[in-house]
C-alpha positions as CSV (number, residue, x, y, z in Angstrom):
1,M,-62.2,-22.5,-43.7
2,V,-64.4,-25.2,-41.8
3,L,-64.8,-22.9,-38.9
4,T,-66.6,-20.2,-41.0
5,R,-69.8,-22.1,-40.5
6,N,-69.6,-22.0,-36.8
7,K,-68.6,-18.2,-36.5
8,P,-71.3,-17.4,-33.7
9,L,-70.3,-20.4,-31.7
10,L,-66.6,-19.5,-32.2
11,A,-67.3,-16.0,-31.2
12,A,-69.3,-17.1,-28.1
13,L,-66.4,-19.3,-27.1
14,L,-63.7,-16.7,-27.7
15,L,-65.7,-14.3,-25.6
16,G,-66.3,-16.7,-22.9
17,F,-62.4,-17.4,-22.8
18,V,-61.8,-13.5,-22.5
19,I,-64.1,-13.0,-19.8
20,M,-62.9,-16.1,-17.7
21,S,-59.1,-14.8,-18.4
22,Y,-60.0,-11.6,-17.0
23,L,-61.8,-13.0,-14.1
24,A,-58.7,-15.2,-13.3
25,T,-56.4,-12.2,-13.7
26,G,-58.7,-10.3,-11.2
27,T,-58.7,-13.3,-8.5
28,Q,-55.0,-14.3,-8.9
29,S,-53.0,-11.3,-8.8
30,I,-52.7,-8.3,-6.4
31,G,-51.4,-4.9,-6.7
32,V,-49.2,-2.9,-4.5
33,C,-49.0,0.9,-4.1
34,Y,-45.5,2.5,-4.9
35,G,-44.9,5.8,-2.9
36,R,-41.9,7.8,-2.9
37,L,-41.9,9.8,0.2
38,G,-38.6,8.7,1.6
39,N,-35.0,9.8,1.1
40,N,-33.5,6.4,0.9
41,L,-35.6,4.6,-1.6
42,P,-34.3,2.5,-4.4
43,S,-34.6,4.0,-8.1
44,P,-37.5,3.4,-10.1
45,S,-35.9,0.8,-12.4
46,Q,-34.8,-1.1,-9.3
47,V,-38.5,-0.9,-7.9
48,I,-39.9,-2.3,-11.2
49,N,-37.6,-5.2,-11.2
50,L,-38.5,-5.9,-7.6
51,Y,-42.2,-6.1,-8.6
52,K,-41.5,-8.4,-11.4
53,S,-39.1,-10.6,-9.3
54,N,-42.0,-10.9,-6.7
55,G,-44.7,-11.5,-9.2
56,I,-46.5,-8.3,-8.5
57,K,-48.7,-7.5,-11.6
58,S,-50.2,-4.2,-10.6
59,M,-49.0,-0.9,-9.2
60,R,-50.5,2.4,-8.1
61,I,-48.3,5.6,-8.2
62,Y,-49.4,8.9,-6.9
63,D,-48.0,11.2,-9.5
64,P,-46.6,11.0,-13.0
65,Y,-43.1,10.8,-12.3
66,P,-41.4,10.5,-15.6
67,E,-38.5,8.2,-14.3
68,T,-41.3,5.9,-13.0
69,L,-43.2,5.8,-16.3
70,Q,-40.0,5.2,-18.2
71,A,-39.1,2.4,-16.1
72,L,-42.5,0.7,-16.5
73,R,-42.0,0.5,-20.3
74,G,-42.4,-3.0,-21.5
75,S,-43.0,-4.5,-18.1
76,D,-46.7,-5.2,-18.4
77,I,-47.6,-4.2,-14.9
78,Q,-51.2,-2.8,-14.7
79,L,-51.2,0.8,-13.5
80,I,-53.2,3.1,-11.4
81,L,-51.9,6.8,-12.2
82,D,-53.0,9.6,-9.9
83,V,-53.7,13.1,-10.6
84,P,-52.3,14.7,-7.5
85,N,-54.7,16.8,-5.5
86,V,-52.6,19.9,-6.0
87,D,-53.3,19.6,-9.8
88,L,-57.0,19.3,-9.7
89,Q,-57.7,22.9,-10.0
90,S,-55.8,23.5,-13.2
91,L,-57.1,20.4,-14.8
92,A,-60.8,21.3,-13.8
93,S,-60.5,24.9,-14.9
94,D,-58.8,24.2,-18.4
95,A,-59.8,21.3,-20.6
96,A,-56.6,22.2,-22.7
97,A,-54.6,21.6,-19.6
98,A,-56.1,18.3,-19.1
99,T,-55.5,17.5,-22.5
100,I,-51.9,18.2,-22.2
101,W,-51.6,16.3,-18.8
102,V,-53.0,13.1,-20.6
103,Q,-50.8,13.6,-23.6
104,N,-47.6,14.0,-21.4
105,N,-48.4,11.5,-18.9
106,V,-50.4,8.7,-20.6
107,V,-50.4,8.9,-24.5
108,N,-46.5,9.2,-24.6
109,Y,-46.2,6.2,-22.7
110,V,-49.5,4.1,-23.6
111,S,-47.9,2.0,-26.5
112,D,-45.7,0.0,-23.9
113,V,-47.1,1.1,-20.4
114,N,-50.3,-0.8,-19.3
115,F,-52.5,1.9,-17.9
116,R,-55.7,0.7,-16.0
117,Y,-57.0,3.7,-14.2
118,I,-56.4,7.4,-13.8
119,A,-57.3,8.2,-10.1
120,V,-58.3,12.0,-10.2
121,G,-57.7,13.0,-6.8
122,N,-57.1,11.1,-3.5
123,E,-59.2,11.2,-0.3
124,V,-60.9,14.5,-1.2
125,L,-63.9,15.2,0.7
126,P,-65.8,18.7,1.2
127,T,-65.9,17.7,5.1
128,V,-62.2,17.2,5.8
129,D,-60.2,20.3,6.6
130,S,-57.0,19.1,4.7
131,T,-58.8,18.4,1.4
132,S,-61.9,20.4,1.3
133,R,-60.3,23.2,-0.8
134,Y,-60.0,20.6,-3.6
135,A,-63.4,19.2,-3.5
136,Q,-65.1,21.4,-6.1
137,Y,-62.5,20.6,-8.5
138,V,-62.7,16.7,-8.5
139,L,-65.7,16.1,-10.8
140,P,-64.8,18.9,-13.4
141,A,-61.3,17.5,-13.5
142,M,-62.5,13.9,-14.0
143,K,-64.6,15.2,-17.0
144,N,-61.9,16.9,-18.6
145,V,-59.5,13.9,-18.1
146,Q,-62.2,11.9,-19.5
147,S,-62.7,14.0,-22.5
148,A,-58.8,13.8,-23.2
149,I,-58.9,10.1,-22.9
150,T,-61.8,9.8,-25.2
151,T,-60.1,12.1,-27.7
152,A,-56.9,9.9,-27.6
153,N,-59.1,6.8,-28.4
154,L,-58.3,5.3,-25.1
155,K,-61.8,5.5,-23.6
156,G,-62.5,1.6,-23.5
157,Q,-58.9,1.0,-22.4
158,I,-58.4,3.3,-19.4
159,K,-60.9,4.3,-16.9
160,V,-61.1,7.5,-15.1
161,S,-62.1,7.6,-11.4
162,T,-61.3,9.1,-8.0
163,A,-60.2,7.5,-4.9
164,T,-62.3,7.9,-1.8
165,Y,-62.1,6.4,1.8
166,S,-64.1,5.6,4.8
167,A,-64.9,9.1,5.9
168,V,-67.3,9.4,3.0
169,L,-69.9,7.3,5.0
170,G,-72.2,8.7,7.6
171,T,-73.2,5.2,8.7
172,S,-71.3,1.8,8.3
173,Y,-72.7,-0.5,10.9
174,P,-74.3,-2.9,10.3
175,P,-72.9,-3.0,6.7
176,S,-76.4,-3.0,5.0
177,N,-77.0,0.2,6.8
178,G,-74.3,1.8,5.0
179,S,-74.8,5.3,3.6
180,F,-73.1,8.5,2.6
181,D,-72.5,11.3,5.2
182,N,-75.4,13.8,4.3
183,H,-72.7,16.6,4.1
184,V,-71.0,14.9,1.2
185,S,-74.1,13.9,-0.8
186,S,-73.9,16.9,-3.2
187,F,-70.2,16.0,-3.7
188,I,-70.3,12.2,-4.3
189,N,-73.7,11.7,-5.8
190,P,-72.6,13.4,-9.3
191,I,-69.4,11.4,-9.2
192,I,-71.4,8.1,-8.9
193,S,-73.4,9.3,-11.9
194,F,-70.3,10.0,-13.8
195,L,-68.8,6.6,-12.9
196,A,-71.9,4.8,-13.9
197,E,-72.1,6.8,-17.5
198,N,-68.6,5.8,-18.2
199,D,-68.7,2.2,-16.9
200,S,-65.9,3.1,-14.3
201,P,-65.3,1.9,-10.9
202,L,-65.1,3.6,-7.7
203,L,-61.6,3.6,-6.2
204,A,-61.7,3.3,-2.3
205,N,-59.1,3.2,0.3
206,I,-60.0,0.6,3.0
207,Y,-58.2,0.2,6.1
208,P,-59.5,-2.1,8.8
209,Y,-56.3,-1.1,10.9
210,F,-57.6,2.6,11.2
211,S,-61.2,1.3,12.0
212,Y,-59.8,-0.8,14.6
213,T,-57.5,1.6,16.3
214,G,-60.3,4.2,16.4
215,N,-62.7,2.0,18.1
216,R,-60.8,-0.7,20.2
217,K,-63.8,-0.9,22.6
218,D,-66.2,-2.4,20.0
219,I,-63.8,-4.0,17.5
220,Q,-61.8,-6.9,18.3
221,L,-58.4,-7.3,16.8
222,P,-59.0,-11.0,15.3
223,Y,-62.0,-9.4,13.3
224,A,-59.8,-6.9,11.9
225,L,-56.9,-9.3,11.1
226,F,-59.2,-12.1,9.4
227,T,-58.4,-14.5,12.4
228,A,-61.8,-14.5,14.0
229,P,-62.8,-18.0,14.5
230,G,-66.5,-17.5,13.5
231,V,-69.1,-15.0,12.3
232,V,-68.8,-11.8,14.2
233,V,-71.5,-9.8,12.6
234,Q,-74.9,-11.0,11.5
235,D,-76.6,-8.6,9.4
236,G,-79.7,-10.0,8.0
237,N,-78.8,-12.7,5.7
238,F,-75.3,-11.6,5.5
239,Q,-72.5,-13.0,7.8
240,Y,-69.3,-11.2,8.4
241,R,-66.1,-12.8,9.7
242,N,-63.6,-10.1,9.0
243,L,-64.0,-6.1,9.0
244,F,-62.5,-5.7,5.4
245,D,-65.7,-7.4,4.0
246,A,-68.0,-5.4,6.3
247,S,-66.4,-2.1,5.3
248,L,-66.4,-2.8,1.6
249,D,-70.0,-4.0,1.9
250,A,-70.9,-0.9,3.9
251,L,-69.6,1.1,0.9
252,Y,-71.7,-0.9,-1.6
253,A,-74.8,-0.4,0.5
254,A,-74.3,3.3,0.3
255,L,-73.6,3.1,-3.5
256,E,-76.9,1.1,-3.9
257,K,-79.0,4.0,-1.9
258,A,-77.3,6.6,-4.0
259,G,-78.2,5.1,-7.4
260,G,-74.8,3.2,-7.9
261,S,-76.1,-0.3,-7.7
262,N,-74.0,-1.4,-10.6
263,L,-70.9,0.3,-9.7
264,R,-67.8,-1.8,-8.9
265,V,-65.3,-1.0,-6.1
266,V,-61.7,-1.2,-6.5
267,V,-59.7,-1.4,-3.3
268,S,-57.0,1.1,-4.3
269,E,-55.3,0.9,-0.9
270,T,-55.3,-1.3,2.0
271,G,-52.6,-2.5,4.6
272,W,-51.3,-2.6,8.1
273,P,-48.4,-0.9,9.7
274,S,-45.5,-2.5,11.5
275,E,-44.3,0.2,13.9
276,G,-45.6,3.1,15.9
277,D,-48.6,1.9,17.8
278,P,-49.4,-1.2,20.1
279,A,-51.6,-2.6,17.3
280,A,-48.8,-1.9,14.8
281,T,-46.4,-4.8,15.2
282,M,-44.5,-7.0,12.6
283,D,-46.6,-10.0,13.4
284,N,-50.0,-8.1,12.9
285,A,-48.8,-6.7,9.6
286,R,-47.8,-9.9,8.4
287,T,-51.0,-11.7,9.5
288,Y,-53.1,-8.9,7.9
289,N,-51.3,-8.7,4.6
290,R,-50.9,-12.6,4.1
291,N,-54.6,-13.0,4.9
292,I,-55.8,-10.3,2.6
293,I,-53.9,-11.6,-0.2
294,N,-55.4,-15.0,0.5
295,H,-58.8,-13.7,0.8
296,V,-59.0,-11.5,-2.5
297,K,-57.3,-14.1,-4.5
298,G,-60.4,-16.4,-4.9
299,G,-62.8,-14.7,-2.3
300,S,-65.7,-12.1,-2.5
301,T,-67.8,-10.3,0.0
302,P,-71.2,-11.4,1.2
303,R,-73.1,-8.4,-0.6
304,R,-71.3,-9.2,-3.9
305,P,-70.9,-13.0,-4.0
306,G,-68.7,-14.3,-6.9
307,Q,-67.3,-10.9,-7.5
308,A,-63.6,-10.4,-7.6
309,I,-62.1,-8.0,-5.3
310,E,-59.5,-6.0,-7.2
311,T,-57.1,-4.8,-4.3
312,Y,-53.8,-2.8,-3.9
313,L,-51.6,-3.2,-0.9
314,F,-50.2,-0.1,0.8
315,A,-47.4,0.0,0.4
316,M,-44.2,-1.3,-1.3
317,F,-41.8,0.4,1.1
318,D,-41.6,2.1,4.6
319,E,-41.4,5.9,3.8
320,N,-39.4,7.9,6.3
321,Q,-40.7,11.4,5.0
322,K,-44.4,10.6,5.4
323,S,-46.1,13.3,7.7
324,G,-48.7,12.4,10.4
325,L,-48.5,9.6,12.9
326,E,-45.4,7.6,13.2
327,T,-47.2,4.6,11.7
328,E,-47.6,6.3,8.5
329,K,-44.0,5.6,7.9
330,H,-44.2,1.9,8.5
331,F,-46.7,0.4,6.2
332,G,-44.1,-1.0,3.7
333,L,-43.8,-4.6,2.8
334,F,-40.2,-4.1,2.1
335,T,-37.4,-2.0,3.5
336,P,-35.7,0.6,1.4
337,S,-32.9,-1.9,1.1
338,Q,-35.3,-4.1,-1.0
339,L,-35.6,-6.8,1.5
340,S,-38.9,-8.2,2.5
341,K,-39.7,-7.2,6.0
342,Y,-41.5,-10.8,6.4
343,Q,-42.3,-13.7,4.1
344,I,-45.2,-13.0,1.9
345,S,-46.3,-14.4,-1.4
346,F,-48.2,-12.2,-3.9
347,S,-49.3,-15.1,-6.4
C-alpha cells in the first residue's frame, strides 16, 4: 500500500489523534457518584438509563454490587469501583482473596463493562478515629489488587488507587505551602511511591462546601461557589478565584514535596448539599454544581495549567439512610423519583 512508506508519520499522526481524543474526553465529560444508602432509590438498571439519558459518561460506585455491574454491561460508562473499607483487611492479608475479588468483580465483567479505576479504600487515615483501624491495610491491599489486575492482563487498562481527602493535609494555605500532615507521612508516602511506580493517579474527594462551613469567618461564600468577581488569593505567581482550584493545588504542592511531582489527581468526589445548613440551599447547590461542570470541562488549576481535571460529582441521588449531619442526605442531583432537583447539563 502507498501508506507503507510513511509508517512513522502515520504512527505519529495516529498517536496524536489518540492523545487528543483522550484529552478531549477528559475535558468534555464529568462523572457522577452513585451511592445506594437509601430505601427509596430506583433500580440499578433505571439508574444506568438515567445516566445515559443525561449524557453522564462516568460513574463511581462504592461497592461491587452485582446488580449494578450487570446493568452497566454494554453501557460504555467509565467506572470507578471501590473496595469497601471493611474488605481491606481480608484483601491485604491474603493475595488469593484479592485475586478472587478481582475475578468476581472485575474480570467477570470486563468484556463489556468499562472499568477505569479501582479505589482501594475511601477516606482512610491513621489520624481519624472512624477509619484509623483500616489504615495499615490500605497499601498491602492495593498491592494485592494490583498483582491480581496484572495477572489478569489488565494492568494498562485499569489503574489501582485509593481515595483520600482534605484531612490528609497539615497545611493548605496558601496553596503553595500545601504539605501532608506529619502524622500521616508514614502512611501516605509509600502510597505515593506505589502510585508513581504504577503510573496511577491519586483519587481525592475535594469539597469547598466543607472548607467554607468549617471556616466561615475567613472564607467567603462566593469564593467557594466560583462566583467571586476577581482574584481572592494571590500565591506568588498563582492567582486563585475559587476555593476548588486552591484546594486541589494545595494537594499538588504536598505531592511535590513528598516526591509525587508527576502524579495526577482525579477528583473522585465534589459537590454541594441542598438542605441541612444555612449554606446548603437549592440555589447554592445549583450554582456550585453548574460552575464546577463548566470549570472542569475546559479549565485547569493555576499550578497545573493545561491539565484536564477529571472530576466526579457527589452524588446522583439524595440518600435518606446516610448517617452524620443532615446535609449528608441531600447531596443528590436527582430525587429518588429520578427528577432533576434543578436544571443542569453534563455535556
